[in-house]
N, CA, C and O atoms as CSV, one atom per row, in Angstrom:
chain,resi,resn,atom,element,x,y,z
A,1,MET,N,N,10.617,7.695,-10.682
A,1,MET,CA,C,10.134,8.746,-11.620
A,1,MET,C,C,8.978,8.121,-12.449
A,1,MET,O,O,9.062,7.014,-12.979
A,2,ASN,N,N,7.943,8.894,-12.508
A,2,ASN,CA,C,6.750,8.565,-13.228
A,2,ASN,C,C,6.766,9.112,-14.606
A,2,ASN,O,O,7.433,10.126,-14.809
A,3,THR,N,N,6.070,8.525,-15.634
A,3,THR,CA,C,5.931,8.969,-17.008
A,3,THR,C,C,4.420,9.181,-17.166
A,3,THR,O,O,3.604,8.366,-16.734
A,4,THR,N,N,4.107,10.230,-17.758
A,4,THR,CA,C,2.626,10.443,-18.049
A,4,THR,C,C,2.191,9.975,-19.316
A,4,THR,O,O,2.873,10.284,-20.293
A,5,ILE,N,N,1.141,9.262,-19.473
A,5,ILE,CA,C,0.694,8.756,-20.728
A,5,ILE,C,C,-0.780,9.232,-20.896
A,5,ILE,O,O,-1.456,9.530,-19.912
A,6,ASN,N,N,-1.242,9.295,-22.121
A,6,ASN,CA,C,-2.672,9.481,-22.371
A,6,ASN,C,C,-3.302,8.323,-23.052
A,6,ASN,O,O,-2.700,7.723,-23.943
A,7,ILE,N,N,-4.540,7.977,-22.647
A,7,ILE,CA,C,-5.130,6.728,-23.304
A,7,ILE,C,C,-6.590,7.285,-23.659
A,7,ILE,O,O,-7.105,8.238,-23.076
A,8,SER,N,N,-7.174,6.570,-24.679
A,8,SER,CA,C,-8.526,6.836,-25.126
A,8,SER,C,C,-9.448,5.626,-24.701
A,8,SER,O,O,-9.133,4.466,-24.964
A,9,LEU,N,N,-10.428,5.913,-24.132
A,9,LEU,CA,C,-11.458,4.772,-23.707
A,9,LEU,C,C,-12.807,5.181,-24.238
A,9,LEU,O,O,-13.141,6.363,-24.327
A,10,PRO,N,N,-13.545,4.203,-24.576
A,10,PRO,CA,C,-14.950,4.366,-24.885
A,10,PRO,C,C,-15.644,4.947,-23.587
A,10,PRO,O,O,-15.249,4.658,-22.458
A,11,LYS,N,N,-16.665,5.754,-23.830
A,11,LYS,CA,C,-17.350,6.464,-22.705
A,11,LYS,C,C,-17.862,5.373,-21.653
A,11,LYS,O,O,-17.724,5.549,-20.442
A,12,PHE,N,N,-18.419,4.314,-22.158
A,12,PHE,CA,C,-19.071,3.356,-21.240
A,12,PHE,C,C,-17.978,2.669,-20.352
A,12,PHE,O,O,-18.235,2.319,-19.200
A,13,MET,N,N,-16.683,2.480,-20.961
A,13,MET,CA,C,-15.634,1.902,-20.206
A,13,MET,C,C,-15.138,2.787,-19.010
A,13,MET,O,O,-14.833,2.339,-17.905
A,14,LEU,N,N,-15.100,4.102,-19.382
A,14,LEU,CA,C,-14.732,5.119,-18.370
A,14,LEU,C,C,-15.816,5.137,-17.251
A,14,LEU,O,O,-15.470,5.195,-16.071
A,15,VAL,N,N,-17.050,5.089,-17.595
A,15,VAL,CA,C,-18.160,5.049,-16.556
A,15,VAL,C,C,-17.996,3.798,-15.692
A,15,VAL,O,O,-17.956,3.898,-14.466
A,16,ASP,N,N,-17.900,2.623,-16.317
A,16,ASP,CA,C,-17.678,1.346,-15.510
A,16,ASP,C,C,-16.503,1.483,-14.663
A,16,ASP,O,O,-16.574,1.027,-13.522
A,17,ALA,N,N,-15.319,2.103,-15.095
A,17,ALA,CA,C,-14.149,1.991,-14.377
A,17,ALA,C,C,-14.255,2.905,-13.217
A,17,ALA,O,O,-13.678,2.628,-12.165
A,18,LYS,N,N,-15.025,4.078,-13.365
A,18,LYS,CA,C,-15.271,4.927,-12.085
A,18,LYS,C,C,-16.029,4.251,-11.099
A,18,LYS,O,O,-15.764,4.430,-9.910
A,19,LYS,N,N,-17.053,3.402,-11.498
A,19,LYS,CA,C,-17.795,2.676,-10.597
A,19,LYS,C,C,-16.969,1.688,-9.879
A,19,LYS,O,O,-17.213,1.508,-8.686
A,20,VAL,N,N,-16.046,1.040,-10.437
A,20,VAL,CA,C,-15.128,0.029,-9.834
A,20,VAL,C,C,-14.146,0.807,-8.984
A,20,VAL,O,O,-13.861,0.359,-7.874
A,21,LEU,N,N,-13.675,1.789,-9.359
A,21,LEU,CA,C,-12.596,2.467,-8.461
A,21,LEU,C,C,-13.294,3.061,-7.257
A,21,LEU,O,O,-12.633,3.155,-6.222
A,22,VAL,N,N,-14.583,3.484,-7.267
A,22,VAL,CA,C,-15.192,4.000,-5.973
A,22,VAL,C,C,-15.590,2.764,-5.114
A,22,VAL,O,O,-15.568,2.827,-3.885
A,23,LYS,N,N,-15.949,1.659,-5.775
A,23,LYS,CA,C,-16.259,0.462,-4.964
A,23,LYS,C,C,-15.070,-0.065,-4.381
A,23,LYS,O,O,-15.164,-0.505,-3.236
A,24,ARG,N,N,-13.886,-0.103,-5.005
A,24,ARG,CA,C,-12.629,-0.687,-4.383
A,24,ARG,C,C,-11.788,0.335,-3.621
A,24,ARG,O,O,-10.803,-0.023,-2.975
A,25,GLY,N,N,-12.180,1.609,-3.699
A,25,GLY,CA,C,-11.513,2.525,-2.867
A,25,GLY,C,C,-10.261,3.222,-3.368
A,25,GLY,O,O,-9.433,3.800,-2.664
A,26,PHE,N,N,-10.243,3.079,-4.731
A,26,PHE,CA,C,-9.127,3.756,-5.437
A,26,PHE,C,C,-9.313,5.250,-5.460
A,26,PHE,O,O,-10.449,5.719,-5.530
A,27,ALA,N,N,-8.285,5.990,-5.405
A,27,ALA,CA,C,-8.325,7.549,-5.291
A,27,ALA,C,C,-8.471,8.191,-6.685
A,27,ALA,O,O,-8.881,9.344,-6.820
A,28,SER,N,N,-8.121,7.410,-7.702
A,28,SER,CA,C,-8.091,8.016,-9.250
A,28,SER,C,C,-8.156,6.923,-10.139
A,28,SER,O,O,-7.883,5.775,-9.790
A,29,ILE,N,N,-8.531,7.264,-11.351
A,29,ILE,CA,C,-8.446,6.377,-12.547
A,29,ILE,C,C,-7.000,5.930,-12.623
A,29,ILE,O,O,-6.754,4.736,-12.794
A,30,SER,N,N,-5.983,6.871,-12.500
A,30,SER,CA,C,-4.649,6.400,-12.616
A,30,SER,C,C,-4.241,5.262,-11.665
A,30,SER,O,O,-3.604,4.281,-12.049
A,31,GLU,N,N,-4.643,5.453,-10.416
A,31,GLU,CA,C,-4.380,4.499,-9.402
A,31,GLU,C,C,-4.955,3.067,-9.770
A,31,GLU,O,O,-4.338,2.016,-9.595
A,32,TYR,N,N,-6.257,3.184,-10.319
A,32,TYR,CA,C,-6.964,1.895,-10.701
A,32,TYR,C,C,-6.160,1.280,-11.814
A,32,TYR,O,O,-5.851,0.092,-11.724
A,33,ILE,N,N,-5.808,1.975,-12.829
A,33,ILE,CA,C,-5.059,1.497,-13.942
A,33,ILE,C,C,-3.809,0.823,-13.564
A,33,ILE,O,O,-3.501,-0.298,-13.971
A,34,ARG,N,N,-3.045,1.600,-12.708
A,34,ARG,CA,C,-1.757,1.011,-12.230
A,34,ARG,C,C,-2.019,-0.352,-11.606
A,34,ARG,O,O,-1.291,-1.300,-11.902
A,35,ALA,N,N,-3.000,-0.483,-10.779
A,35,ALA,CA,C,-3.414,-1.649,-10.133
A,35,ALA,C,C,-3.670,-2.838,-11.135
A,35,ALA,O,O,-3.209,-3.970,-10.991
A,36,ALA,N,N,-4.402,-2.455,-12.080
A,36,ALA,CA,C,-4.820,-3.335,-13.172
A,36,ALA,C,C,-3.524,-3.838,-13.947
A,36,ALA,O,O,-3.370,-5.018,-14.264
A,37,LEU,N,N,-2.679,-2.908,-14.201
A,37,LEU,CA,C,-1.413,-3.327,-14.927
A,37,LEU,C,C,-0.522,-4.215,-14.085
A,37,LEU,O,O,0.079,-5.176,-14.567
A,38,ARG,N,N,-0.456,-3.857,-12.786
A,38,ARG,CA,C,0.306,-4.755,-11.818
A,38,ARG,C,C,-0.175,-6.108,-11.856
A,38,ARG,O,O,0.636,-7.026,-11.981
A,39,ARG,N,N,-1.539,-6.353,-11.753
A,39,ARG,CA,C,-2.168,-7.644,-11.834
A,39,ARG,C,C,-1.801,-8.362,-13.042
A,39,ARG,O,O,-1.570,-9.568,-12.945
A,40,ASP,N,N,-1.716,-7.772,-14.184
A,40,ASP,CA,C,-1.435,-8.307,-15.393
A,40,ASP,C,C,0.092,-8.668,-15.625
A,40,ASP,O,O,0.459,-9.743,-16.100
A,41,LEU,N,N,0.925,-7.656,-15.239
A,41,LEU,CA,C,2.406,-7.665,-15.379
A,41,LEU,C,C,3.079,-8.590,-14.256
A,41,LEU,O,O,4.094,-9.239,-14.511
A,42,TYR,N,N,2.522,-8.614,-13.125
A,42,TYR,CA,C,3.072,-9.315,-11.977
A,42,TYR,C,C,1.971,-10.279,-11.322
A,42,TYR,O,O,1.539,-10.000,-10.204
A,43,PRO,N,N,1.569,-11.277,-11.926
A,43,PRO,CA,C,0.468,-11.963,-11.428
A,43,PRO,C,C,0.674,-12.653,-10.037
A,43,PRO,O,O,-0.241,-12.882,-9.246
A,44,ARG,N,N,1.990,-12.953,-9.843
A,44,ARG,CA,C,2.219,-13.677,-8.520
A,44,ARG,C,C,1.947,-12.703,-7.311
A,44,ARG,O,O,1.486,-13.219,-6.293
A,45,LEU,N,N,2.177,-11.394,-7.319
A,45,LEU,CA,C,1.954,-10.552,-6.363
A,45,LEU,C,C,0.524,-10.420,-6.001
A,45,LEU,O,O,-0.337,-10.377,-6.879
A,46,THR,N,N,0.213,-10.350,-4.633
A,46,THR,CA,C,-1.188,-10.080,-4.231
A,46,THR,C,C,-1.581,-8.613,-4.587
A,46,THR,O,O,-0.824,-7.786,-5.096
A,47,GLU,N,N,-2.913,-8.419,-4.232
A,47,GLU,CA,C,-3.480,-7.028,-4.541
A,47,GLU,C,C,-2.661,-5.896,-3.770
A,47,GLU,O,O,-2.545,-4.746,-4.195
A,48,ASN,N,N,-2.109,-6.369,-2.582
A,48,ASN,CA,C,-1.365,-5.354,-1.817
A,48,ASN,C,C,0.135,-5.177,-2.265
A,48,ASN,O,O,0.896,-4.370,-1.732
A,49,GLY,N,N,0.457,-5.958,-3.232
A,49,GLY,CA,C,1.923,-5.790,-3.844
A,49,GLY,C,C,2.908,-6.823,-3.076
A,49,GLY,O,O,4.124,-6.719,-3.238
A,50,PHE,N,N,2.417,-7.714,-2.328
A,50,PHE,CA,C,3.298,-8.654,-1.765
A,50,PHE,C,C,3.390,-9.981,-2.414
A,50,PHE,O,O,2.606,-10.288,-3.312
A,51,THR,N,N,4.310,-10.772,-2.000
A,51,THR,CA,C,4.215,-12.200,-2.432
A,51,THR,C,C,3.229,-12.835,-1.564
A,51,THR,O,O,3.016,-12.356,-0.450
A,52,PRO,N,N,2.605,-13.876,-1.978
A,52,PRO,CA,C,1.572,-14.445,-1.034
A,52,PRO,C,C,2.196,-14.951,0.212
A,52,PRO,O,O,1.498,-14.875,1.223
A,53,GLU,N,N,3.380,-15.453,0.320
A,53,GLU,CA,C,4.018,-15.837,1.563
A,53,GLU,C,C,4.224,-14.538,2.536
A,53,GLU,O,O,3.909,-14.595,3.725
A,54,PHE,N,N,4.705,-13.517,2.016
A,54,PHE,CA,C,4.874,-12.350,2.881
A,54,PHE,C,C,3.504,-11.849,3.394
A,54,PHE,O,O,3.302,-11.473,4.549
A,55,GLU,N,N,2.658,-11.884,2.480
A,55,GLU,CA,C,1.375,-11.262,2.903
A,55,GLU,C,C,0.728,-12.173,4.002
A,55,GLU,O,O,0.106,-11.640,4.921
A,56,ALA,N,N,0.859,-13.536,3.928
A,56,ALA,CA,C,0.364,-14.429,4.885
A,56,ALA,C,C,1.001,-14.156,6.257
A,56,ALA,O,O,0.323,-14.198,7.283
A,57,GLU,N,N,2.419,-13.853,6.261
A,57,GLU,CA,C,3.010,-13.538,7.441
A,57,GLU,C,C,2.532,-12.201,8.143
A,57,GLU,O,O,2.358,-12.126,9.359
A,58,VAL,N,N,2.343,-11.190,7.292
A,58,VAL,CA,C,1.843,-9.938,7.766
A,58,VAL,C,C,0.438,-10.085,8.333
A,58,VAL,O,O,0.137,-9.459,9.349
A,59,LEU,N,N,-0.394,-10.845,7.754
A,59,LEU,CA,C,-1.766,-11.105,8.206
A,59,LEU,C,C,-1.743,-11.934,9.445
A,59,LEU,O,O,-2.496,-11.671,10.383
A,60,LYS,N,N,-0.912,-12.914,9.474
A,60,LYS,CA,C,-0.690,-13.684,10.683
A,60,LYS,C,C,-0.239,-12.930,11.920
A,60,LYS,O,O,-0.749,-13.208,13.005
A,61,SER,N,N,0.682,-11.999,11.818
A,61,SER,CA,C,1.141,-11.091,12.767
A,61,SER,C,C,0.065,-10.111,13.170
A,61,SER,O,O,0.026,-9.712,14.334
A,62,ALA,N,N,-0.781,-9.718,12.302
A,62,ALA,CA,C,-1.816,-8.748,12.565
A,62,ALA,C,C,-2.945,-9.359,13.386
A,62,ALA,O,O,-3.657,-8.694,14.138
A,63,ALA,N,N,-3.065,-10.717,13.183
A,63,ALA,CA,C,-4.114,-11.459,13.950
A,63,ALA,C,C,-3.720,-11.607,15.449
A,63,ALA,O,O,-4.573,-11.904,16.285
A,64,GLU,N,N,-2.463,-11.404,15.765
A,64,GLU,CA,C,-1.981,-11.596,17.152
A,64,GLU,C,C,-1.254,-10.365,17.497
A,64,GLU,O,O,-0.034,-10.412,17.657
A,65,PRO,N,N,-1.923,-9.240,17.628
A,65,PRO,CA,C,-1.130,-7.982,17.979
A,65,PRO,C,C,-0.813,-8.019,19.441
A,65,PRO,O,O,-1.539,-8.564,20.272
A,66,ARG,N,N,0.287,-7.422,19.702
A,66,ARG,CA,C,0.776,-7.273,20.958
A,66,ARG,C,C,0.406,-5.932,21.530
A,66,ARG,O,O,0.029,-5.014,20.802
A,67,LYS,N,N,0.514,-5.819,22.848
A,67,LYS,CA,C,0.215,-4.452,23.475
A,67,LYS,C,C,0.995,-3.316,22.837
A,67,LYS,O,O,2.219,-3.376,22.711
A,68,ASN,N,N,0.212,-2.199,22.404
A,68,ASN,CA,C,0.869,-1.015,21.880
A,68,ASN,C,C,1.226,-1.272,20.466
A,68,ASN,O,O,1.800,-0.341,19.901
A,69,ASP,N,N,1.000,-2.362,19.768
A,69,ASP,CA,C,1.112,-2.570,18.251
A,69,ASP,C,C,0.164,-1.711,17.519
A,69,ASP,O,O,-1.003,-1.540,17.869
A,70,VAL,N,N,0.751,-1.151,16.428
A,70,VAL,CA,C,-0.105,-0.510,15.544
A,70,VAL,C,C,-0.432,-1.519,14.384
A,70,VAL,O,O,0.482,-1.993,13.709
A,71,VAL,N,N,-1.718,-1.833,14.168
A,71,VAL,CA,C,-2.052,-2.891,13.223
A,71,VAL,C,C,-2.594,-2.334,11.865
A,71,VAL,O,O,-3.500,-1.503,11.801
A,72,TRP,N,N,-1.955,-2.872,10.794
A,72,TRP,CA,C,-2.424,-2.417,9.554
A,72,TRP,C,C,-3.949,-3.051,9.279
A,72,TRP,O,O,-4.218,-4.219,9.561
A,73,ASP,N,N,-4.819,-2.205,8.745
A,73,ASP,CA,C,-6.146,-2.620,8.481
A,73,ASP,C,C,-6.338,-3.578,7.201
A,73,ASP,O,O,-7.364,-4.239,7.044
A,74,GLY,N,N,-5.339,-3.591,6.372
A,74,GLY,CA,C,-5.343,-4.478,5.121
A,74,GLY,C,C,-6.083,-3.779,4.073
A,74,GLY,O,O,-6.148,-4.302,2.960
A,75,LYS,N,N,-6.683,-2.586,4.315
A,75,LYS,CA,C,-7.308,-1.899,3.225
A,75,LYS,C,C,-6.587,-0.537,2.806
A,75,LYS,O,O,-6.591,-0.151,1.637
A,76,THR,N,N,-6.045,0.077,3.712
A,76,THR,CA,C,-5.112,1.175,3.430
A,76,THR,C,C,-3.977,0.701,2.632
A,76,THR,O,O,-3.474,-0.395,2.880
A,77,PRO,N,N,-3.518,1.491,1.643
A,77,PRO,CA,C,-2.310,1.004,0.983
A,77,PRO,C,C,-1.178,0.953,2.002
A,77,PRO,O,O,-0.967,1.856,2.811
A,78,PHE,N,N,-0.442,-0.206,1.902
A,78,PHE,CA,C,0.573,-0.497,2.876
A,78,PHE,C,C,1.649,0.693,3.003
A,78,PHE,O,O,2.134,1.017,4.087
A,79,SER,N,N,1.947,1.264,1.872
A,79,SER,CA,C,3.184,2.288,1.967
A,79,SER,C,C,2.460,3.509,2.691
A,79,SER,O,O,3.141,4.137,3.502
A,80,GLU,N,N,1.186,3.890,2.479
A,80,GLU,CA,C,0.660,4.977,3.188
A,80,GLU,C,C,0.610,4.653,4.751
A,80,GLU,O,O,0.999,5.474,5.582
A,81,PHE,N,N,0.116,3.431,5.085
A,81,PHE,CA,C,0.163,3.059,6.412
A,81,PHE,C,C,1.494,3.172,7.148
A,81,PHE,O,O,1.564,3.613,8.295
A,82,VAL,N,N,2.605,2.735,6.407
A,82,VAL,CA,C,3.896,2.813,7.065
A,82,VAL,C,C,4.251,4.238,7.268
A,82,VAL,O,O,4.708,4.598,8.353
A,83,LEU,N,N,4.064,5.100,6.260
A,83,LEU,CA,C,4.353,6.517,6.437
A,83,LEU,C,C,3.637,7.286,7.452
A,83,LEU,O,O,4.126,8.209,8.104
A,84,LYS,N,N,2.434,6.837,7.541
A,84,LYS,CA,C,1.507,7.421,8.576
A,84,LYS,C,C,1.913,7.038,10.026
A,84,LYS,O,O,1.705,7.786,10.982
A,85,HIS,N,N,2.499,5.836,10.122
A,85,HIS,CA,C,2.722,5.284,11.455
A,85,HIS,C,C,4.234,5.106,11.741
A,85,HIS,O,O,4.635,4.315,12.594
A,86,ALA,N,N,5.027,5.848,11.018
A,86,ALA,CA,C,6.449,5.833,11.280
A,86,ALA,C,C,6.886,6.226,12.619
A,86,ALA,O,O,6.348,7.196,13.153
A,87,PRO,N,N,7.839,5.549,13.237
A,87,PRO,CA,C,8.159,5.930,14.645
A,87,PRO,C,C,8.512,7.376,14.694
A,87,PRO,O,O,9.190,7.949,13.841
A,88,LYS,N,N,7.973,7.948,15.813
A,88,LYS,CA,C,8.191,9.370,16.097
A,88,LYS,C,C,9.454,9.441,17.015
A,88,LYS,O,O,9.515,8.691,17.989
A,89,THR,N,N,10.370,10.236,16.764
A,89,THR,CA,C,11.634,10.460,17.546
A,89,THR,C,C,11.713,11.896,18.008
A,89,THR,O,O,11.403,12.799,17.231
A,90,HIS,N,N,12.096,12.131,19.180
A,90,HIS,CA,C,12.287,13.603,19.661
A,90,HIS,C,C,13.627,13.727,20.436
A,90,HIS,O,O,13.979,12.868,21.245
A,91,GLY,N,N,14.286,14.725,20.179
A,91,GLY,CA,C,15.497,15.036,20.949
A,91,GLY,C,C,16.452,13.936,21.211
A,91,GLY,O,O,17.022,13.325,20.306
A,92,LYS,N,N,16.623,13.683,22.554
A,92,LYS,CA,C,17.680,12.602,22.855
A,92,LYS,C,C,17.322,11.217,22.323
A,92,LYS,O,O,18.220,10.445,21.986
A,93,ASN,N,N,16.034,10.881,22.241
A,93,ASN,CA,C,15.720,9.583,21.706
A,93,ASN,C,C,16.140,9.438,20.256
A,93,ASN,O,O,16.523,8.342,19.849
A,94,LYS,N,N,16.084,10.524,19.438
A,94,LYS,CA,C,16.475,10.445,18.043
A,94,LYS,C,C,17.997,10.059,17.994
A,94,LYS,O,O,18.438,9.142,17.301
A,95,LEU,N,N,18.683,10.800,18.743
A,95,LEU,CA,C,20.128,10.569,18.831
A,95,LEU,C,C,20.441,9.150,19.314
A,95,LEU,O,O,21.368,8.556,18.763
A,96,ARG,N,N,19.773,8.572,20.265
A,96,ARG,CA,C,19.897,7.278,20.791
A,96,ARG,C,C,19.613,6.349,19.693
A,96,ARG,O,O,20.384,5.408,19.503
A,97,GLN,N,N,18.533,6.527,18.916
A,97,GLN,CA,C,18.253,5.732,17.814
A,97,GLN,C,C,19.234,5.624,16.819
A,97,GLN,O,O,19.459,4.523,16.316
A,98,ARG,N,N,19.929,6.760,16.425
A,98,ARG,CA,C,20.999,6.789,15.536
A,98,ARG,C,C,22.148,5.943,15.990
A,98,ARG,O,O,22.717,5.121,15.271
A,99,VAL,N,N,22.450,6.208,17.250
A,99,VAL,CA,C,23.664,5.399,17.875
A,99,VAL,C,C,23.451,4.027,17.897
A,99,VAL,O,O,24.373,3.252,17.642
A,100,SER,N,N,22.184,3.594,18.213
A,100,SER,CA,C,21.917,2.155,18.401
A,100,SER,C,C,21.943,1.518,17.001
A,100,SER,O,O,22.352,0.362,16.896
A,101,ARG,N,N,21.543,2.183,15.954
A,101,ARG,CA,C,21.568,1.627,14.628
A,101,ARG,C,C,23.059,1.428,14.126
A,101,ARG,O,O,23.388,0.510,13.375
A,102,ALA,N,N,23.925,2.388,14.624
A,102,ALA,CA,C,25.193,2.412,14.028
A,102,ALA,C,C,26.055,1.280,14.804
A,102,ALA,O,O,27.153,0.961,14.350
A,103,ILE,N,N,25.565,0.698,15.936
A,103,ILE,CA,C,26.338,-0.266,16.654
A,103,ILE,C,C,26.126,-1.553,16.179
A,103,ILE,O,O,26.717,-2.505,16.689
């Protein structure tokens, strides 16, 4: 659940923030501010929200893709990537997948 807050910024700071968010690919000021808060509140996590060790493993795996692998570009937010590339199941395959998970 998100909570909405209002903040006041000097105009020059808003202008500078908008330049940075465009340069870094943030979709909004809110997204940029959340990222800045994460960096301050959780300094051990990487920019992608992972521990350094986990991110190293992800990048190592991405450097050695196997046939038919879907590879994360490291720029798209990881949660967006996962949702976009979720396994597609149809009909009988969906049932088989459920059964195999239950076993």
